[in-house]
N, C-alpha and C positions, 0 to 999 in steps of 0.2 A: 580543400575547404576545411576550416576549423570546426570542431564539434563543441557546442556549449554543454558542459557537463551538468548544468542545472536544468537543461531542457528535459521535459517529460518524454523520454524515449522508450519507456516501457509501459505496458497497459495491463491492469488486472481486471478482468471482466467481472469477477465476483465482487470486488470492491467498487467497481465503476470509477476507477481512478487511474491517472497517469503519474508515473514516478520517474525521477531522474536517476542517473548512474549511482549516486551515493545512496539514495533512499531504497533502491531496489534490493540492495543487500540486506537492509534491516527488514524490509517487507518479506523477503524470502525466508529470513531467519525465524520470524515470529508467526508467519502465516504459511507454513510449509505445504498445506493442502491446496493452496490457490496457485493456479498456473498464470505466469506472467509472460506476455509476448513482447518481443522487441519490435520497434517501428522499422518497417522495411524501407528500402531505398526509393520506393515509388510513392512514399508519403501516404499510403493507405493505412487507416487505423481500423481495428475491429469496432463493430457497432454493438453497443450494449442495448439490448431490447428492454430490459427491466432493471430496476434498481434493487439490489439485494438489501433487505432490511434486517438481516441476521448479523448484527454488529456484535463485536466482542464486548462482554460485560465484565466488570470487576468481580473477582472472587469474594472480596470482603464486603463490597457495597453492590449487591446484585442488581440494583436498578440503574447503576451508573455505567455509562459507556467508557471504554478505554480510549482516552484521547491524548495521552502524553507518554513519553518515553524517558525513563531514568537511565542515563548513561553510566552512572556510578554502580547501579545494581543490575543493569542490562535487562530491564523489565518494563512492560507496558503498565500504565497507571490510569486511574480516573482522576478527576480534579479534587476529590476529597482526600 
């Protein structure tokens, strides 16, 4: 059976998100304190009971959430 690398095969309970093989590396690099679990062969996923509203905010624009990633500078950014 072929694996779709874009399939969300990893789950971060703190972010309440599923990430693919490519994105899990970036997630783990910038959010080192968050545990990511891989999808098991039995198709069971962890259940997130609450949504964490402690999102990362921009250092320069303290009210703006980090929503983008700059590959040139290897850094998370806000839209400003």
